[in-house]
N, C-alpha and C positions, 0 to 999 in steps of 0.2 A: 819343762822350769821354761822351754825356751818359747812359750806363749807368754808370759810375763816377764819378759824379756822385749818383744814386739811390743806389749803393749807399753812402754818405759815408751819405750824407743819410739812407738805412733804419740806417745804427747809429744815429744820434746820436739819431734817433725812436723808438730803442727806448728812450732813459736816462728818457724823457717818463713823462710819469702818460697812463695809458688815454684821456682825455678828448681830450689834446692829440695825441697819438699820432692820436687818429683824425682829427679837426683835419688832421693834416698829413696827410693820406692822402686828404682825400675832396680839399682842393687839389691833391696831386697829382694823383689819378685825373681830373679835369675837364683840368687844363691838359694830359695825356694826349689824352682825349677830343678838344678842341680840335683839334690837328694842322692839319696845313695844309690847310685848306679844308673838301673834305668827305671828303676819301682822311683814313684811319687808319692815323697814325705806326708804331703797334708795337703790332695787338691781341694777340698774345701778352703784354707789359706792361699791357697799361691788366685784363686775366685774369688777372692776377699781383693787379693794386693789388685789384680787388675781393675776392678774397679773405683780402689782410690784411685789408681792412678788418670783413670779414666773422670772423675771426677778433677782430682787437682787441673787435669787437661781443656775442661769447662770451664771450671771458674779463668783458668790460665786465656780464652777465645774472652769471653767476657767482658774481663777489662781488655783485655785488648781493641774489642768492637768499641768500646767506652770510648776511648781515645777520640 
């Protein structure tokens, strides 16, 4: 059930400016890392979120480099 929610959030996040996308993904990563206690809920999802953050940062750096 949580995966469907994150997919919907990802679609709406992609319409936001890059800075706001980055902020949303970092919050999502924080929530995913907290999990329940000391166990990770879904380590594959955490890895995917980190990759998405890296892609957003790459886009931000590319646009700043063009200026």
